[in-house]
C-alpha positions in Angstrom: 21.0 -4.8 0.0 20.3 -4.4 3.7 20.2 -1.4 5.8 18.8 -0.2 9.1 15.3 1.0 9.5 13.9 3.7 11.8 11.5 2.2 14.3 7.9 3.5 14.4 7.4 6.1 17.0 4.2 6.5 19.1 2.8 9.3 16.9 3.1 6.9 13.9 1.3 3.8 15.3 0.2 2.3 12.0 2.0 0.2 9.3 0.7 1.5 5.9 1.3 -0.5 2.8 1.2 1.2 -0.6 1.9 0.0 -4.1 0.2 -1.1 -7.3 -2.7 -3.6 -7.4 -1.2 -7.1 -7.2 1.9 -6.0 -5.2 0.7 -8.1 -2.2 -0.5 -5.3 0.0 -3.6 -7.2 1.2 -2.1 -10.7 1.4 1.1 -9.4 3.0 -0.9 -7.0 5.2 -3.0 -9.8 6.6 0.0 -11.9 7.4 2.0 -9.2 9.1 -1.0 -8.1 11.1 -1.5 -11.6 12.4 2.2 -11.8 13.3 2.1 -8.4 15.0 -1.2 -9.1 16.7 -2.8 -6.1 15.1 -6.0 -5.6 13.2 -5.7 -5.5 9.4 -7.7 -3.1 7.3 -8.0 -3.2 3.6 -8.8 0.3 2.5 -10.9 -0.7 -0.5 -13.0 -3.1 1.7 -13.4 -0.4 4.3 -14.7 2.0 1.6 -17.2 -0.6 0.4 -18.4 -1.3 3.9 -18.7 2.4 4.7 -20.7 3.4 1.6 -22.5 0.1 0.9 -21.4 -0.2 -2.7 -18.6 -2.1 -4.5 -15.7 -0.1 -5.9 -16.7 -0.5 -9.6 -20.1 0.8 -8.7 -18.7 3.9 -7.1 -16.4 4.5 -10.1 -19.4 4.1 -12.5 -21.6 6.5 -10.5 -19.1 9.1 -9.5 -16.0 8.6 -11.6 -12.5 8.4 -10.3 -12.6 11.9 -8.6 -15.7 10.9 -6.6 -14.1 7.6 -5.6 -10.9 9.4 -4.5 -12.8 11.8 -2.3 -14.5 8.8 -0.6 -11.1 7.0 -0.3 -9.6 10.1 1.3 -12.3 10.3 3.9 -12.1 6.7 5.0 -8.2 6.7 5.0 -8.0 9.8 7.2 -10.6 8.4 9.6 -8.7 5.1 9.9 -5.3 6.8 10.5 -6.8 9.2 13.1 -7.2 6.3 15.5 -4.6 5.2 18.1 -5.1 1.5 17.8 -2.1 0.3 15.8 -3.3 -1.0 12.5 -1.9 -2.6 9.4 -3.5 -0.7 6.5 -3.4 -2.0 3.0 -4.2 1.0 0.8 -5.7 1.0 -2.7 -3.1 1.4 -5.5 -4.1 5.1 -6.2 -4.4 6.3 -2.6 -1.0 8.0 -2.9 -2.2 10.2 -5.7 -3.5 12.9 -3.3 -0.8 14.9 -1.5 -3.0 15.1 1.7 -3.3 11.3 1.7 0.5 11.0 1.5 1.0 13.5 4.3 -1.5 11.7 6.6 0.1 8.3 5.9 3.6 9.6 6.6 2.5 11.4 9.7 0.5 8.6 11.3 2.2 5.5 9.9 5.4 3.8 8.8 4.8 3.7 5.1 6.2 0.8 3.0 6.0 0.7 -0.8 5.7 -2.9 -2.0 7.2 -2.4 -5.5 6.8 -5.0 -8.3 7.3 -5.1 -12.0 4.2 -4.9 -14.2 4.6 -8.5 -15.3 4.6 -9.6 -11.7 1.5 -7.5 -11.1 -0.3 -9.0 -14.1 0.4 -12.5 -13.0 -1.3 -11.7 -9.7 -4.3 -9.7 -11.0 -5.1 -11.8 -14.1 -7.3 -10.2 -16.7 -8.2 -7.3 -14.3 -11.8 -8.2 -13.9 -13.4 -5.9 -11.3 -10.6 -3.4 -11.6 -11.9 -0.5 -13.6 -8.5 1.1 -14.3 -7.2 -2.1 -16.1 -10.1 -2.5 -18.5 -9.1 -3.3 -22.1 -5.4 -3.7 -21.8 -4.3 -5.0 -18.3 -0.5 -5.1 -18.9 -0.4 -1.9 -20.8 -2.5 -0.2 -18.2 -0.4 -1.6 -15.3 2.8 -0.4 -17.0 1.4 3.1 -17.5 -0.1 3.3 -14.0 3.1 2.1 -12.4 5.2 4.7 -14.2 2.7 7.5 -13.6 2.5 6.7 -9.9 6.1 5.9 -9.1 6.9 9.4 -7.8 3.9 9.5 -5.6 4.8 6.1 -4.1 8.3 7.3 -3.5 7.0 10.5 -1.9 4.7 8.5 0.5 7.1 5.8 1.5 9.6 5.6 4.4 10.8 2.2 2.9 10.7 0.4 -0.4 10.6 -3.4 -0.7 11.0 -5.0 -4.1 8.7 -8.0 -3.9 9.1 -9.6 -7.4 11.1 -12.6 -6.1 10.1 -12.5 -2.5 7.8 -15.1 -0.8 5.0 -13.9 1.4 6.9 -15.3 4.4 10.0 -13.2 3.5 7.7 -10.1 3.0 6.0 -10.7 6.3 9.2 -11.1 8.2 10.6 -7.9 6.7 7.5 -5.9 7.4 7.4 -7.1 11.0 11.0 -6.2 11.5 10.3 -2.6 10.3 7.7 -2.2 13.0 9.7 -4.1 15.7 12.7 -1.9 15.6 16.1 -1.3 14.0 16.6 -4.8 12.7 18.0 -5.3 9.2 15.6 -4.9 6.4 15.0 -7.8 4.0 17.6 -8.2 1.3 15.3 -6.6 -1.3 14.6 -3.5 0.7 16.0 0.0 1.1 15.1 3.0 3.1 13.9 5.9 0.9 17.0 7.9 1.9 19.0 5.3 -0.1 16.9 5.4 -3.2 17.4 8.1 -5.8 14.5 10.5 -5.7 
């Protein structure tokens, strides 16, 4: 399916990628940032740099609520800037309503959606990913279902990436930022998706 997209407006300078771990937010984000001549920021890496600890260490010391507070602070700080960025968020960044509002206000938000089996093929056994411990596929399936409404609420556009190459994803994302070009075949504006 193809449709027209709404171009980013100056008050929304950023391209923000949301979706589950393994959906291609970081790999796709790097590629589209290079194509658009923008800086790419991986939110999890920015959190680690800011606080001087790895994500699993933050989870172990502060639990998920403490991590989500840190994630919020770094995300809002990034989005506050006027330099157009490509931001690859962590899979759970959409869980907070204030994060979703900031993303939508300051960026064009794209949900890179993938089936749990696709995600598993990309994340492997989930090593270093605290939320996947024990049962990676089961946990991915549960997390994807639990977060679907939050992803939908955050996103301006949804791109189904299961059968898309990174080149096709990059081209589609660049088109969203460039203007009202057709979306990639596997994309829809959120107005076209049942809420």
